[in-house]
N, C-alpha and C positions, 0 to 999 in steps of 0.2 A: 545610427543603428536603430532598427525598429524595435519597439517595445512589445513584449508579449505578456500574457496574463496566465497565472498558475491556477489550475483547477485543483483545489485541495481535496485530500482524501477525507472520507467521513468515518465516524465511529462505527465499529462493527461488533456485534455480539455473536459469538460462535460457541458451539459445543465441542467438547473434547472429541477428537477423532473425526469431526465433520469438516470437510474442506471449506475454506473461506478465502477471501482476498481483499486487498486494499488497492485502490486505484488513484493515481494523480495524473495530471496532464498539463499541457500548455496550449494556448490558443494564440493566434496572431502569426506574424512572420517569425516562425521558430527556427527556420533552417533545419539543422539536424540535431534534435535534442537527445541527450543521454540522461538516464536517471540512475541514481544510487539511493537505495532504501536503507534507513538506519532505524534501529530500536533506540529510543531515548535512553541515555545512560551508557551507550557503547559507541566507540569510534570505529568499530568494525562493521562494514556493510553486511546486511543480511541478504541483499539481492542487488545485482547490477544489471541494468537493461540498456543495451546499446543498439536497440532495434530502430532507433531514429523515428519512432512513431509519435503521434500527437498525445498518446496516453501510455502509461506504464501500469501494469498490474502485477503486484506482488502476491503470488499464490501461496497459501499456506495449506498444504495438502492434508496434514494430520496435526491440527493445532493441539497443543498441550498447555497445561497451566503455566509452564515456563515461558510460553509465547505471549502471555497476558502482559499488556503494557502499552505505551504510546510509541507511535512510529511516525516518521516523516520521510519525504523524498527530497533529495537535492538534485537540481537540474542544471546541466550545462548545455549550452546550445551554440552551435557554430553557424553564423550567418555570414556568408561570403568568406572573408579572410579573418573575421573577428570571432573569437570565442568568448562567450559570457559564462563565467563560473559563479557558483555560489548562490544561485536562486534556490530558496528553500520553501517547501510547502508548510502549511500549518500542521501541527500534530493531530493525529487521529488515534483514538484509543481502540485497542483490540481487547475485548473482555471475553475471556474463555471461561465457560461454565461447564459444570457436569452435564453429561448427556442426560436428557430427561427421558424417563421411562414411564409410559402410561400403562398402568395395569388394568386389565379388564377381565371380567370373569362372566361366565354364563350360569344362570340358575336354571335348574331343571324346571320344566313347565308342568 
């Protein structure tokens, strides 16, 4: 069975209510990869991607403080008749911050 390499997600800083995403992937002879995303501390997947693509993007359309935390993806890949399960990416942090507001004002001339 050919070996493949995982492209790990990177840390993301997001603002409340502003869409963001995490991405992981595989390179090499990956066959048909499937991805399952987890938030660390939960066994329940937050997103499952069976698109069989080289990358998987977990989109968080409206991040809230409750989304703050570490995430990783688990990858299974079928190459020929063999399915490899249990490949995991490294963790990536999603840090959700308050939306920043820049206040400006005009002075009369």
